[in-house]
C-alpha positions as CSV (number, residue, x, y, z in Angstrom):
1,D,47.4,29.0,-44.5
2,V,47.1,25.6,-42.8
3,R,50.2,24.4,-41.1
4,P,50.8,20.6,-40.9
5,A,50.5,19.1,-37.5
6,P,53.8,18.2,-35.8
7,S,55.0,14.7,-35.9
8,G,53.6,12.5,-33.1
9,W,50.6,14.7,-32.7
10,R,47.2,13.0,-33.1
11,E,44.0,14.9,-33.7
12,E,41.2,13.9,-31.3
13,P,37.9,13.2,-32.9
14,D,35.2,15.8,-32.5
15,S,33.1,15.2,-29.5
16,E,29.4,14.8,-30.1
17,P,27.3,17.6,-28.8
18,V,25.6,16.9,-25.5
19,S,21.8,17.4,-25.7
20,L,20.1,18.8,-22.6
21,A,17.3,16.2,-23.1
22,G,19.9,13.3,-22.7
23,M,21.5,14.7,-19.5
24,R,20.6,12.8,-16.4
25,S,19.9,14.4,-13.1
26,P,22.4,13.7,-10.4
27,Q,19.5,12.6,-8.1
28,R,17.9,9.2,-8.6
29,Q,14.3,9.5,-9.2
30,P,12.0,6.8,-7.6
31,D,9.2,5.0,-9.2
32,I,5.7,5.9,-8.1
33,L,5.5,4.4,-4.6
34,G,7.9,1.8,-5.8
35,G,11.2,2.4,-4.0
36,W,14.6,3.6,-5.2
37,P,16.0,2.1,-8.3
38,E,19.5,0.5,-8.2
39,P,22.4,2.7,-9.2
40,N,23.1,0.7,-12.4
41,G,19.4,0.4,-13.3
42,R,19.4,-3.3,-12.7
43,P,17.6,-5.3,-10.1
44,G,19.8,-5.5,-6.9
45,C,21.3,-8.8,-6.0
46,G,23.0,-7.8,-2.7
47,L,21.9,-8.3,0.8
48,F,19.4,-5.4,1.2
49,P,17.6,-6.0,-2.1
50,C,17.1,-9.6,-1.1
51,L,15.9,-8.6,2.3
52,R,13.4,-6.2,0.7
53,K,12.1,-8.9,-1.7
54,A,11.8,-11.3,1.2
55,A,9.9,-8.8,3.3
56,G,7.5,-8.2,0.3
57,V,6.9,-11.8,-0.1
58,A,6.2,-12.1,3.7
59,A,3.7,-9.2,3.4
60,H,1.8,-11.0,0.7
61,V,1.8,-14.3,2.5
62,S,0.7,-12.8,5.9
63,A,-2.1,-10.8,4.3
64,A,-3.5,-13.7,2.4
65,A,-3.1,-16.2,5.3
66,L,-4.7,-14.0,8.0
67,S,-7.7,-13.3,5.7
68,V,-8.2,-17.0,5.1
69,Y,-7.7,-17.9,8.7
70,L,-10.1,-15.4,10.0
71,G,-12.7,-16.5,7.4
72,V,-12.4,-20.1,8.5
73,L,-12.4,-19.1,12.2
74,S,-15.6,-17.1,11.9
75,R,-17.5,-20.1,10.6
76,L,-19.5,-18.2,7.9
77,G,-23.2,-18.6,8.0
78,T,-23.5,-19.6,11.7
79,S,-24.6,-16.2,12.7
80,R,-24.8,-12.6,11.4
81,F,-21.7,-11.7,13.4
82,S,-19.7,-14.4,11.6
83,W,-19.7,-12.3,8.4
84,H,-18.2,-9.3,10.0
85,P,-14.6,-10.6,10.7
86,A,-14.5,-12.5,7.5
87,C,-15.5,-9.5,5.3
88,M,-13.3,-7.1,7.2
89,A,-10.3,-9.3,7.0
90,V,-10.7,-9.6,3.2
91,A,-11.2,-5.9,2.9
92,V,-8.3,-4.7,5.0
93,C,-5.8,-7.5,5.2
94,F,-6.0,-8.6,1.6
95,C,-7.6,-6.0,-0.7
96,M,-6.2,-2.8,0.8
97,T,-2.7,-4.4,1.3
98,E,-2.6,-5.8,-2.3
99,A,-3.8,-2.5,-3.7
100,I,-0.8,-0.6,-2.2
101,L,1.7,-3.4,-2.9
102,T,0.7,-3.2,-6.5
103,F,3.1,-0.3,-6.9
104,S,6.0,-2.0,-5.1
105,R,9.1,-2.3,-7.2
106,D,10.4,-5.2,-5.1
107,S,7.3,-7.5,-4.6
108,S,4.5,-6.3,-6.9
109,P,2.7,-9.3,-8.6
110,F,1.9,-6.9,-11.4
111,F,5.5,-5.9,-12.1
112,F,5.0,-6.6,-15.9
113,C,2.2,-4.0,-16.1
114,S,2.5,-0.3,-17.0
115,I,1.9,2.4,-14.4
116,K,-1.5,3.1,-16.0
117,A,-2.5,-0.5,-15.6
118,K,-1.3,-0.6,-12.0
119,V,-3.4,2.5,-11.2
120,R,-6.5,0.7,-12.6
121,I,-5.6,-2.4,-10.5
122,H,-5.1,-0.2,-7.4
123,W,-8.5,1.4,-7.9
124,M,-10.3,-1.9,-8.5
125,M,-8.8,-3.5,-5.3
126,H,-10.0,-0.5,-3.3
127,V,-13.4,-0.9,-4.8
128,F,-13.5,-4.5,-3.7
129,A,-12.2,-3.4,-0.2
130,T,-15.0,-0.9,0.0
131,I,-17.6,-3.5,-0.9
132,F,-16.4,-6.1,1.5
133,G,-16.0,-3.5,4.2
134,L,-19.6,-2.2,3.8
135,V,-20.9,-5.8,3.9
136,G,-19.1,-6.4,7.1
137,L,-20.3,-3.1,8.6
138,V,-23.9,-3.9,7.7
139,F,-23.7,-7.3,9.3
140,I,-22.2,-6.1,12.6
141,I,-24.8,-3.3,12.9
142,S,-27.6,-5.8,12.2
143,S,-26.1,-8.3,14.7
144,K,-25.9,-5.7,17.5
145,N,-29.4,-4.5,16.7
146,I,-30.9,-8.0,17.0
147,S,-29.0,-8.8,20.1
148,E,-29.8,-5.3,21.5
149,T,-26.1,-4.7,22.2
150,P,-25.1,-1.0,22.4
151,H,-22.8,0.3,19.7
152,L,-19.4,2.0,19.9
153,T,-18.5,0.5,23.3
154,S,-14.9,-0.5,22.5
155,W,-11.8,1.0,21.0
156,H,-12.1,-1.4,18.1
157,S,-15.5,-0.1,17.1
158,I,-14.6,3.6,17.6
159,L,-11.4,3.4,15.6
160,G,-13.3,1.4,13.0
161,V,-15.7,4.2,12.4
162,G,-12.8,6.6,12.1
163,T,-11.1,4.2,9.6
164,V,-14.4,4.1,7.5
165,I,-14.5,7.9,7.4
166,A,-10.8,8.1,6.4
167,V,-11.2,5.5,3.6
168,C,-14.2,7.3,2.2
169,G,-12.1,10.4,2.0
170,Q,-9.4,8.5,0.3
171,L,-11.8,7.1,-2.3
172,L,-13.0,10.6,-3.2
173,C,-9.4,11.8,-3.5
174,G,-8.5,8.8,-5.6
175,L,-11.6,9.5,-7.8
176,C,-10.3,13.0,-8.5
177,L,-6.9,11.7,-9.4
178,L,-8.4,9.0,-11.6
179,F,-10.3,11.7,-13.5
180,P,-8.0,14.8,-13.2
181,K,-10.4,16.9,-15.4
182,L,-12.7,17.1,-12.3
183,I,-10.2,19.4,-10.6
184,N,-7.7,22.1,-11.4
185,T,-4.6,20.7,-13.2
186,Y,-2.3,22.7,-10.9
187,S,-3.7,20.8,-7.8
188,V,-3.0,17.3,-9.2
189,A,0.6,17.0,-7.9
190,R,-0.3,18.3,-4.5
191,L,-3.5,16.1,-4.3
192,R,-1.3,13.1,-5.2
193,L,0.9,13.8,-2.2
194,Y,-2.1,14.2,0.1
195,H,-3.5,11.0,-1.2
196,T,-0.3,9.1,-0.6
197,T,0.2,10.5,2.9
198,C,-3.4,10.3,4.1
199,G,-3.7,6.8,2.5
200,L,-0.8,5.6,4.6
201,V,-2.5,7.0,7.7
202,A,-5.8,5.4,6.7
203,Y,-4.1,2.0,6.2
204,L,-2.3,2.2,9.6
205,M,-5.7,3.0,11.2
206,A,-7.2,0.0,9.5
207,T,-4.3,-2.2,10.7
208,A,-4.7,-0.8,14.2
209,T,-8.4,-1.7,14.0
210,V,-7.6,-5.3,13.0
211,V,-5.1,-5.6,15.8
212,L,-7.8,-4.4,18.3
213,G,-10.2,-6.9,16.8
214,L,-7.6,-9.7,17.6
215,C,-7.7,-8.4,21.2
216,S,-11.5,-8.9,21.4
217,D,-13.2,-11.6,23.5
218,W,-14.4,-13.4,20.4
219,F,-10.9,-14.0,19.1
220,K,-9.3,-14.7,22.5
221,A,-11.9,-17.3,23.2
222,Q,-10.7,-19.3,20.1
223,V,-7.0,-18.4,20.0
224,N,-4.8,-18.1,23.1
225,G,-1.3,-18.6,24.3
226,V,1.7,-18.2,22.1
227,L,-0.5,-18.5,19.0
228,W,-2.3,-15.4,19.9
229,Y,0.9,-13.3,20.2
230,F,1.9,-14.7,16.8
231,F,-1.3,-13.5,15.1
232,L,-1.0,-10.2,16.8
233,I,2.3,-9.7,14.9
234,V,1.1,-10.9,11.5
235,P,-0.9,-7.7,10.5
236,L,2.2,-5.6,11.4
237,I,4.4,-7.3,8.7
238,P,2.5,-5.8,5.7
239,A,2.1,-2.5,7.5
240,L,5.9,-2.1,8.0
241,V,6.6,-3.1,4.4
242,I,4.0,-0.6,3.1
243,M,5.4,2.2,5.4
244,N,8.9,1.6,4.0
245,Q,7.6,1.4,0.4
246,I,5.8,4.7,0.6
247,N,8.4,6.6,2.6
248,N,11.3,5.6,0.4
249,G,9.5,5.6,-2.9
250,Y,7.5,8.8,-2.7
251,L,7.6,10.9,0.4
252,S,11.4,11.1,0.5
253,K,11.3,12.5,-3.0
254,K,8.8,15.1,-2.0
255,K,10.9,16.1,1.0
256,I,13.9,16.7,-1.3
257,E,11.8,18.8,-3.7
258,I,10.3,20.9,-0.9
């Protein structure tokens, strides 16, 4: 028999069953190369989120400004050499930087796009970087051959060759990730980790090559004094932003999983 509930006793409503699919992991999962999401899922409005956004904007501005300035400073068309700094600045300072910042959660100009669209934009920007880089490489080789100047006589040129090799390896790795049917499905996750890590190394090598180029006699003959030190710092701004983006958004997650 069913006994009546005592007076003053209220029956609690039945709790809904908790599905395993709806449970959230206690660890926050970052976006792809995009940084840690905010605890409440909303864009942060505190000090550190604002600083991250300001640093991202500074990275975009410095990358575009340095590319334009070197293009104007090289005086395109006056010589074969004039195409080298202009093309390399567009390839490294603009195209490569914007390709990586496409995945930034704080400062991506394509924040409204899906991950698939961002991957396509990332790939296209790297294709443009490769085209401009090859054009700049052809012109510097042609210029040295005409002037009968020996090749690979500076740290800028030696590191530049190493950067070209690293970027070519990254393009092949990215091609395999763009078409995963070309490789074993089990290797995709590990290849993505290698692509991210080695891509950061390749970008830092490219940045170091640009900095060494700013230390060349050609640049020092046109820019000197305090302005030269200022331009020496400009390429480091997007490099630091990208290092923080990749480390916080992807590599730290892999460290936790490993």
